N, CA, C and O atoms as a GROMACS GRO file, in nm:
protein
  404
    1MET      N    1  -0.341   0.448  -1.776
    1MET     CA    2  -0.471   0.406  -1.727
    1MET      C    3  -0.493   0.466  -1.588
    1MET      O    4  -0.398   0.488  -1.513
    2ALA      N    5  -0.616   0.492  -1.557
    2ALA     CA    6  -0.649   0.552  -1.429
    2ALA      C    7  -0.657   0.447  -1.320
    2ALA      O    8  -0.682   0.329  -1.347
    3ALA      N    9  -0.634   0.490  -1.198
    3ALA     CA   10  -0.643   0.400  -1.083
    3ALA      C   11  -0.779   0.414  -1.017
    3ALA      O   12  -0.839   0.521  -1.019
    4ASP      N   13  -0.825   0.306  -0.959
    4ASP     CA   14  -0.950   0.306  -0.885
    4ASP      C   15  -0.918   0.316  -0.738
    4ASP      O   16  -0.815   0.266  -0.693
    5TYR      N   17  -1.006   0.382  -0.662
    5TYR     CA   18  -0.984   0.393  -0.519
    5TYR      C   19  -1.114   0.373  -0.445
    5TYR      O   20  -1.218   0.428  -0.483
    6SER      N   21  -1.108   0.295  -0.340
    6SER     CA   22  -1.220   0.279  -0.248
    6SER      C   23  -1.165   0.303  -0.108
    6SER      O   24  -1.066   0.240  -0.071
    7PRO      N   25  -1.224   0.392  -0.029
    7PRO     CA   26  -1.170   0.419   0.104
    7PRO      C   27  -1.180   0.298   0.196
    7PRO      O   28  -1.276   0.222   0.188
    8PRO      N   29  -1.080   0.278   0.283
    8PRO     CA   30  -1.079   0.159   0.369
    8PRO      C   31  -1.179   0.167   0.484
    8PRO      O   32  -1.210   0.275   0.533
    9ALA      N   33  -1.228   0.053   0.525
    9ALA     CA   34  -1.311   0.045   0.646
    9ALA      C   35  -1.218   0.054   0.767
    9ALA      O   36  -1.099   0.025   0.755
   10ALA      N   37  -1.270   0.092   0.880
   10ALA     CA   38  -1.187   0.119   0.997
   10ALA      C   39  -1.116  -0.005   1.052
   10ALA      O   40  -1.000   0.005   1.092
   11THR      N   41  -1.182  -0.122   1.055
   11THR     CA   42  -1.124  -0.238   1.121
   11THR      C   43  -1.064  -0.341   1.026
   11THR      O   44  -0.996  -0.433   1.071
   12GLU      N   45  -1.086  -0.328   0.900
   12GLU     CA   46  -1.039  -0.426   0.802
   12GLU      C   47  -0.903  -0.382   0.747
   12GLU      O   48  -0.876  -0.262   0.739
   13PRO      N   49  -0.817  -0.478   0.709
   13PRO     CA   50  -0.689  -0.438   0.651
   13PRO      C   51  -0.708  -0.376   0.512
   13PRO      O   52  -0.797  -0.417   0.437
   14LEU      N   53  -0.626  -0.279   0.480
   14LEU     CA   54  -0.628  -0.216   0.350
   14LEU      C   55  -0.546  -0.302   0.254
   14LEU      O   56  -0.433  -0.339   0.284
   15TYR      N   57  -0.604  -0.331   0.139
   15TYR     CA   58  -0.533  -0.405   0.035
   15TYR      C   59  -0.482  -0.305  -0.067
   15TYR      O   60  -0.560  -0.230  -0.126
   16GLU      N   61  -0.352  -0.306  -0.088
   16GLU     CA   62  -0.291  -0.223  -0.190
   16GLU      C   63  -0.246  -0.316  -0.301
   16GLU      O   64  -0.158  -0.400  -0.282
   17LEU      N   65  -0.308  -0.300  -0.418
   17LEU     CA   66  -0.283  -0.389  -0.531
   17LEU      C   67  -0.233  -0.310  -0.650
   17LEU      O   68  -0.273  -0.196  -0.674
   18ARG      N   69  -0.144  -0.373  -0.724
   18ARG     CA   70  -0.098  -0.317  -0.852
   18ARG      C   71  -0.116  -0.424  -0.958
   18ARG      O   72  -0.079  -0.539  -0.940
   19LEU      N   73  -0.175  -0.382  -1.068
   19LEU     CA   74  -0.191  -0.473  -1.182
   19LEU      C   75  -0.110  -0.416  -1.296
   19LEU      O   76  -0.139  -0.308  -1.348
   20TYR      N   77  -0.007  -0.491  -1.336
   20TYR     CA   78   0.077  -0.452  -1.448
   20TYR      C   79   0.020  -0.515  -1.574
   20TYR      O   80   0.003  -0.637  -1.581
   21VAL      N   81  -0.008  -0.431  -1.675
   21VAL     CA   82  -0.065  -0.479  -1.801
   21VAL      C   83   0.024  -0.434  -1.916
   21VAL      O   84   0.110  -0.347  -1.900
   22ALA      N   85   0.003  -0.494  -2.032
   22ALA     CA   86   0.078  -0.459  -2.153
   22ALA      C   87  -0.021  -0.405  -2.256
   22ALA      O   88  -0.065  -0.478  -2.345
   23GLY      N   89  -0.055  -0.279  -2.244
   23GLY     CA   90  -0.148  -0.217  -2.337
   23GLY      C   91  -0.288  -0.276  -2.322
   23GLY      O   92  -0.329  -0.316  -2.213
   24ALA      N   93  -0.360  -0.279  -2.433
   24ALA     CA   94  -0.499  -0.327  -2.433
   24ALA      C   95  -0.510  -0.465  -2.496
   24ALA      O   96  -0.604  -0.492  -2.571
   25THR      N   97  -0.416  -0.553  -2.465
   25THR     CA   98  -0.422  -0.690  -2.517
   25THR      C   99  -0.542  -0.761  -2.455
   25THR      O  100  -0.590  -0.720  -2.350
   26PRO      N  101  -0.591  -0.868  -2.519
   26PRO     CA  102  -0.704  -0.941  -2.462
   26PRO      C  103  -0.678  -0.990  -2.319
   26PRO      O  104  -0.766  -0.979  -2.233
   27ASN      N  105  -0.559  -1.044  -2.292
   27ASN     CA  106  -0.528  -1.092  -2.157
   27ASN      C  107  -0.527  -0.977  -2.056
   27ASN      O  108  -0.577  -0.993  -1.944
   28SER      N  109  -0.471  -0.863  -2.093
   28SER     CA  110  -0.467  -0.749  -2.003
   28SER      C  111  -0.608  -0.696  -1.976
   28SER      O  112  -0.641  -0.664  -1.862
   29THR      N  113  -0.689  -0.688  -2.079
   29THR     CA  114  -0.827  -0.642  -2.064
   29THR      C  115  -0.906  -0.735  -1.973
   29THR      O  116  -0.982  -0.689  -1.888
   30ARG      N  117  -0.888  -0.866  -1.991
   30ARG     CA  118  -0.954  -0.964  -1.905
   30ARG      C  119  -0.908  -0.951  -1.760
   30ARG      O  120  -0.988  -0.957  -1.667
   31ALA      N  121  -0.778  -0.932  -1.742
   31ALA     CA  122  -0.723  -0.920  -1.606
   31ALA      C  123  -0.781  -0.798  -1.535
   31ALA      O  124  -0.815  -0.806  -1.418
   32VAL      N  125  -0.791  -0.685  -1.605
   32VAL     CA  126  -0.849  -0.564  -1.545
   32VAL      C  127  -0.993  -0.590  -1.504
   32VAL      O  128  -1.032  -0.558  -1.392
   33ARG      N  129  -1.071  -0.648  -1.594
   33ARG     CA  130  -1.212  -0.678  -1.564
   33ARG      C  131  -1.223  -0.774  -1.445
   33ARG      O  132  -1.303  -0.752  -1.354
   34ASN      N  133  -1.143  -0.880  -1.447
   34ASN     CA  134  -1.150  -0.980  -1.340
   34ASN      C  135  -1.111  -0.923  -1.204
   34ASN      O  136  -1.180  -0.949  -1.105
   35ILE      N  137  -1.002  -0.846  -1.197
   35ILE     CA  138  -0.960  -0.796  -1.066
   35ILE      C  139  -1.057  -0.691  -1.014
   35ILE      O  140  -1.079  -0.684  -0.893
   36LYS      N  141  -1.116  -0.611  -1.100
   36LYS     CA  142  -1.216  -0.513  -1.055
   36LYS      C  143  -1.338  -0.584  -0.997
   36LYS      O  144  -1.390  -0.543  -0.894
   37GLU      N  145  -1.384  -0.691  -1.063
   37GLU     CA  146  -1.498  -0.768  -1.012
   37GLU      C  147  -1.465  -0.830  -0.876
   37GLU      O  148  -1.547  -0.825  -0.784
   38ILE      N  149  -1.348  -0.890  -0.864
   38ILE     CA  150  -1.307  -0.954  -0.739
   38ILE      C  151  -1.296  -0.850  -0.628
   38ILE      O  152  -1.343  -0.873  -0.516
   39CYS      N  153  -1.234  -0.737  -0.657
   39CYS     CA  154  -1.217  -0.633  -0.554
   39CYS      C  155  -1.352  -0.581  -0.507
   39CYS      O  156  -1.374  -0.565  -0.387
   40GLU      N  157  -1.443  -0.555  -0.598
   40GLU     CA  158  -1.574  -0.502  -0.559
   40GLU      C  159  -1.655  -0.605  -0.480
   40GLU      O  160  -1.732  -0.569  -0.391
   41HIS      N  161  -1.637  -0.733  -0.512
   41HIS     CA  162  -1.714  -0.837  -0.444
   41HIS      C  163  -1.656  -0.871  -0.307
   41HIS      O  164  -1.730  -0.885  -0.210
   42TYR      N  165  -1.522  -0.885  -0.299
   42TYR     CA  166  -1.459  -0.934  -0.176
   42TYR      C  167  -1.391  -0.825  -0.092
   42TYR      O  168  -1.369  -0.845   0.028
   43LEU      N  169  -1.358  -0.712  -0.152
   43LEU     CA  170  -1.280  -0.609  -0.082
   43LEU      C  171  -1.346  -0.471  -0.086
   43LEU      O  172  -1.278  -0.370  -0.065
   44ALA      N  173  -1.473  -0.465  -0.113
   44ALA     CA  174  -1.541  -0.336  -0.128
   44ALA      C  175  -1.510  -0.243  -0.011
   44ALA      O  176  -1.529  -0.280   0.106
   45GLY      N  177  -1.464  -0.124  -0.043
   45GLY     CA  178  -1.436  -0.025   0.059
   45GLY      C  179  -1.304  -0.038   0.130
   45GLY      O  180  -1.275   0.040   0.221
   46ARG      N  181  -1.222  -0.137   0.092
   46ARG     CA  182  -1.094  -0.154   0.163
   46ARG      C  183  -0.980  -0.194   0.070
   46ARG      O  184  -0.895  -0.276   0.106
   47TYR      N  185  -0.978  -0.134  -0.048
   47TYR     CA  186  -0.867  -0.162  -0.140
   47TYR      C  187  -0.830  -0.038  -0.220
   47TYR      O  188  -0.911   0.053  -0.241
   48VAL      N  189  -0.704  -0.038  -0.263
   48VAL     CA  190  -0.654   0.059  -0.358
   48VAL      C  191  -0.596  -0.023  -0.472
   48VAL      O  192  -0.510  -0.109  -0.451
   49LEU      N  193  -0.642   0.004  -0.593
   49LEU     CA  194  -0.596  -0.069  -0.710
   49LEU      C  195  -0.533   0.029  -0.807
   49LEU      O  196  -0.596   0.124  -0.853
   50ARG      N  197  -0.406   0.004  -0.839
   50ARG     CA  198  -0.337   0.083  -0.942
   50ARG      C  199  -0.317  -0.007  -1.062
   50ARG      O  200  -0.267  -0.119  -1.050
   51ILE      N  201  -0.357   0.041  -1.177
   51ILE     CA  202  -0.335  -0.031  -1.301
   51ILE      C  203  -0.223   0.040  -1.375
   51ILE      O  204  -0.232   0.158  -1.407
   52ILE      N  205  -0.116  -0.034  -1.400
   52ILE     CA  206   0.005   0.023  -1.457
   52ILE      C  207   0.032  -0.041  -1.593
   52ILE      O  208   0.051  -0.163  -1.602
   53ASP      N  209   0.032   0.041  -1.697
   53ASP     CA  210   0.063  -0.007  -1.831
   53ASP      C  211   0.215  -0.008  -1.848
   53ASP      O  212   0.279   0.097  -1.841
   54MET      N  213   0.271  -0.125  -1.868
   54MET     CA  214   0.416  -0.140  -1.878
   54MET      C  215   0.474  -0.066  -1.998
   54MET      O  216   0.592  -0.032  -1.998
   55TYR      N  217   0.392  -0.042  -2.102
   55TYR     CA  218   0.439   0.034  -2.217
   55TYR      C  219   0.450   0.183  -2.184
   55TYR      O  220   0.539   0.251  -2.234
   56GLN      N  221   0.359   0.232  -2.100
   56GLN     CA  222   0.359   0.374  -2.066
   56GLN      C  223   0.452   0.406  -1.949
   56GLN      O  224   0.505   0.517  -1.940
   57GLN      N  225   0.472   0.309  -1.858
   57GLN     CA  226   0.555   0.330  -1.740
   57GLN      C  227   0.653   0.213  -1.722
   57GLN      O  228   0.645   0.140  -1.623
   58PRO      N  229   0.744   0.195  -1.817
   58PRO     CA  230   0.835   0.080  -1.809
   58PRO      C  231   0.927   0.084  -1.687
   58PRO      O  232   0.970  -0.022  -1.640
   59GLN      N  233   0.959   0.202  -1.636
   59GLN     CA  234   1.048   0.211  -1.522
   59GLN      C  235   0.986   0.148  -1.397
   59GLN      O  236   1.057   0.084  -1.319
   60LEU      N  237   0.855   0.166  -1.378
   60LEU     CA  238   0.788   0.104  -1.262
   60LEU      C  239   0.796  -0.048  -1.269
   60LEU      O  240   0.824  -0.114  -1.169
   61ALA      N  241   0.772  -0.102  -1.388
   61ALA     CA  242   0.780  -0.247  -1.405
   61ALA      C  243   0.923  -0.296  -1.380
   61ALA      O  244   0.944  -0.401  -1.319
   62LYS      N  245   1.020  -0.220  -1.428
   62LYS     CA  246   1.160  -0.258  -1.408
   62LYS      C  247   1.196  -0.257  -1.259
   62LYS      O  248   1.262  -0.349  -1.211
   63GLU      N  249   1.154  -0.153  -1.187
   63GLU     CA  250   1.184  -0.142  -1.045
   63GLU      C  251   1.124  -0.257  -0.966
   63GLU      O  252   1.184  -0.304  -0.869
   64GLU      N  253   1.006  -0.303  -1.006
   64GLU     CA  254   0.938  -0.413  -0.937
   64GLU      C  255   0.980  -0.550  -0.992
   64GLU      O  256   0.934  -0.653  -0.944
   65GLN      N  257   1.066  -0.550  -1.092
   65GLN     CA  258   1.115  -0.672  -1.157
   65GLN      C  259   1.000  -0.754  -1.216
   65GLN      O  260   0.996  -0.876  -1.203
   66ILE      N  261   0.906  -0.684  -1.281
   66ILE     CA  262   0.794  -0.748  -1.349
   66ILE      C  263   0.840  -0.782  -1.490
   66ILE      O  264   0.882  -0.694  -1.566
   67ILE      N  265   0.833  -0.911  -1.525
   67ILE     CA  266   0.882  -0.952  -1.657
   67ILE      C  267   0.772  -1.007  -1.746
   67ILE      O  268   0.796  -1.035  -1.864
   68ALA      N  269   0.652  -1.023  -1.693
   68ALA     CA  270   0.540  -1.076  -1.771
   68ALA      C  271   0.416  -0.993  -1.740
   68ALA      O  272   0.402  -0.936  -1.632
   69ALA      N  273   0.326  -0.989  -1.837
   69ALA     CA  274   0.201  -0.917  -1.815
   69ALA      C  275   0.085  -0.999  -1.870
   69ALA      O  276   0.099  -1.067  -1.972
   70PRO      N  277  -0.028  -0.994  -1.802
   70PRO     CA  278  -0.055  -0.917  -1.681
   70PRO      C  279   0.001  -0.985  -1.555
   70PRO      O  280   0.005  -1.108  -1.545
   71THR      N  281   0.042  -0.902  -1.461
   71THR     CA  282   0.089  -0.948  -1.330
   71THR      C  283   0.020  -0.867  -1.222
   71THR      O  284   0.022  -0.744  -1.224
   72LEU      N  285  -0.041  -0.937  -1.127
   72LEU     CA  286  -0.103  -0.874  -1.011
   72LEU      C  287  -0.006  -0.882  -0.895
   72LEU      O  288   0.048  -0.988  -0.866
   73VAL      N  289   0.016  -0.768  -0.828
   73VAL     CA  290   0.105  -0.763  -0.712
   73VAL      C  291   0.024  -0.713  -0.592
   73VAL      O  292  -0.037  -0.606  -0.597
   74ARG      N  293   0.025  -0.792  -0.486
   74ARG     CA  294  -0.035  -0.748  -0.359
   74ARG      C  295   0.077  -0.685  -0.278
   74ARG      O  296   0.164  -0.756  -0.226
   75GLN      N  297   0.075  -0.552  -0.267
   75GLN     CA  298   0.176  -0.479  -0.191
   75GLN      C  299   0.146  -0.486  -0.041
   75GLN      O  300   0.236  -0.504   0.041
   76GLN      N  301   0.019  -0.471  -0.005
   76GLN     CA  302  -0.028  -0.473   0.133
   76GLN      C  303  -0.154  -0.556   0.138
   76GLN      O  304  -0.229  -0.552   0.040
   77PRO      N  305  -0.185  -0.628   0.240
   77PRO     CA  306  -0.100  -0.649   0.356
   77PRO      C  307   0.019  -0.739   0.322
   77PRO      O  308   0.014  -0.818   0.228
   78LEU      N  309   0.123  -0.725   0.400
   78LEU     CA  310   0.243  -0.807   0.380
   78LEU      C  311   0.212  -0.951   0.416
   78LEU      O  312   0.123  -0.973   0.499
   79PRO      N  313   0.277  -1.049   0.363
   79PRO     CA  314   0.390  -1.040   0.270
   79PRO      C  315   0.342  -1.006   0.128
   79PRO      O  316   0.228  -1.032   0.091
   80ARG      N  317   0.434  -0.948   0.053
   80ARG     CA  318   0.407  -0.913  -0.086
   80ARG      C  319   0.388  -1.044  -0.164
   80ARG      O  320   0.464  -1.140  -0.146
   81ARG      N  321   0.286  -1.046  -0.250
   81ARG     CA  322   0.260  -1.166  -0.331
   81ARG      C  323   0.233  -1.122  -0.473
   81ARG      O  324   0.191  -1.009  -0.496
   82GLN      N  325   0.257  -1.211  -0.569
   82GLN     CA  326   0.223  -1.177  -0.707
   82GLN      C  327   0.171  -1.298  -0.781
   82GLN      O  328   0.198  -1.413  -0.747
   83LEU      N  329   0.094  -1.267  -0.885
   83LEU     CA  330   0.028  -1.369  -0.966
   83LEU      C  331   0.030  -1.323  -1.111
   83LEU      O  332  -0.007  -1.210  -1.142
   84ILE      N  333   0.073  -1.412  -1.198
   84ILE     CA  334   0.079  -1.382  -1.341
   84ILE      C  335  -0.038  -1.448  -1.411
   84ILE      O  336  -0.071  -1.563  -1.383
   85GLY      N  337  -0.102  -1.375  -1.503
   85GLY     CA  338  -0.210  -1.432  -1.582
   85GLY      C  339  -0.328  -1.337  -1.590
   85GLY      O  340  -0.323  -1.226  -1.539
   86ASP      N  341  -0.437  -1.383  -1.655
   86ASP     CA  342  -0.553  -1.297  -1.676
   86ASP      C  343  -0.650  -1.296  -1.558
   86ASP      O  344  -0.756  -1.235  -1.565
   87LEU      N  345  -0.613  -1.363  -1.449
   87LEU     CA  346  -0.688  -1.364  -1.324
   87LEU      C  347  -0.827  -1.426  -1.338
   87LEU      O  348  -0.919  -1.391  -1.264
   88SER      N  349  -0.842  -1.516  -1.433
   88SER     CA  350  -0.973  -1.579  -1.456
   88SER      C  351  -1.000  -1.694  -1.359
   88SER      O  352  -1.115  -1.734  -1.342
   89ASN      N  353  -0.896  -1.748  -1.296
   89ASN     CA  354  -0.915  -1.853  -1.196
   89ASN      C  355  -0.936  -1.786  -1.061
   89ASN      O  356  -0.840  -1.756  -0.990
   90ARG      N  357  -1.062  -1.763  -1.028
   90ARG     CA  358  -1.096  -1.687  -0.907
   90ARG      C  359  -1.039  -1.749  -0.781
   90ARG      O  360  -0.992  -1.676  -0.694
   91ALA      N  361  -1.040  -1.881  -0.769
   91ALA     CA  362  -0.988  -1.947  -0.649
   91ALA      C  363  -0.839  -1.916  -0.630
   91ALA      O  364  -0.795  -1.892  -0.518
   92THR      N  365  -0.764  -1.917  -0.738
   92THR     CA  366  -0.621  -1.887  -0.731
   92THR      C  367  -0.598  -1.741  -0.693
   92THR      O  368  -0.510  -1.711  -0.613
   93VAL      N  369  -0.677  -1.651  -0.751
   93VAL     CA  370  -0.664  -1.509  -0.718
   93VAL      C  371  -0.696  -1.486  -0.570
   93VAL      O  372  -0.622  -1.416  -0.500
   94LEU      N  373  -0.804  -1.545  -0.522
   94LEU     CA  374  -0.842  -1.529  -0.381
   94LEU      C  375  -0.736  -1.585  -0.287
   94LEU      O  376  -0.707  -1.526  -0.183
   95ALA      N  377  -0.678  -1.700  -0.324
   95ALA     CA  378  -0.572  -1.758  -0.241
   95ALA      C  379  -0.449  -1.666  -0.240
   95ALA      O  380  -0.388  -1.648  -0.135
   96THR      N  381  -0.414  -1.610  -0.354
   96THR     CA  382  -0.300  -1.518  -0.362
   96THR      C  383  -0.324  -1.394  -0.278
   96THR      O  384  -0.232  -1.342  -0.216
   97LEU      N  385  -0.448  -1.346  -0.277
   97LEU     CA  386  -0.482  -1.229  -0.199
   97LEU      C  387  -0.498  -1.261  -0.050
   97LEU      O  388  -0.502  -1.171   0.034
   98GLY      N  389  -0.508  -1.390  -0.019
   98GLY     CA  390  -0.528  -1.430   0.120
   98GLY      C  391  -0.672  -1.415   0.165
   98GLY      O  392  -0.699  -1.386   0.282
   99LEU      N  393  -0.764  -1.434   0.073
   99LEU     CA  394  -0.908  -1.422   0.101
   99LEU      C  395  -0.976  -1.557   0.095
   99LEU      O  396  -0.933  -1.645   0.021
  100ASP      N  397  -1.082  -1.573   0.171
  100ASP     CA  398  -1.164  -1.693   0.164
  100ASP      C  399  -1.264  -1.676   0.052
  100ASP      O  400  -1.324  -1.570   0.037
  101GLY      N  401  -1.283  -1.782  -0.028
  101GLY     CA  402  -1.377  -1.776  -0.139
  101GLY      C  403  -1.511  -1.808  -0.092
  101GLY      O  404  -1.605  -1.809  -0.171
   0.00000   0.00000   0.00000
């Protein structure tokens, strides 16, 4: 799957996110849609989102110790955080990302 990129604004922190999915399952498809909507609404212009299919790149998932999909990982800003699920609970996703809803 292709990654989306939005250039960062000068004064805002850059969010580096990875979404690990398992093919085109309903939960994975929902998670992709949900995180793209959240990023465009709350992080427009200041995020990098990589979508990683665990079937196509199992070594990346193994290195990150990802055992369930979909899993969202916030790499930056630190501390690293992760959330498992289809990301449909917006309040939980925003809290994990450290954003105000």
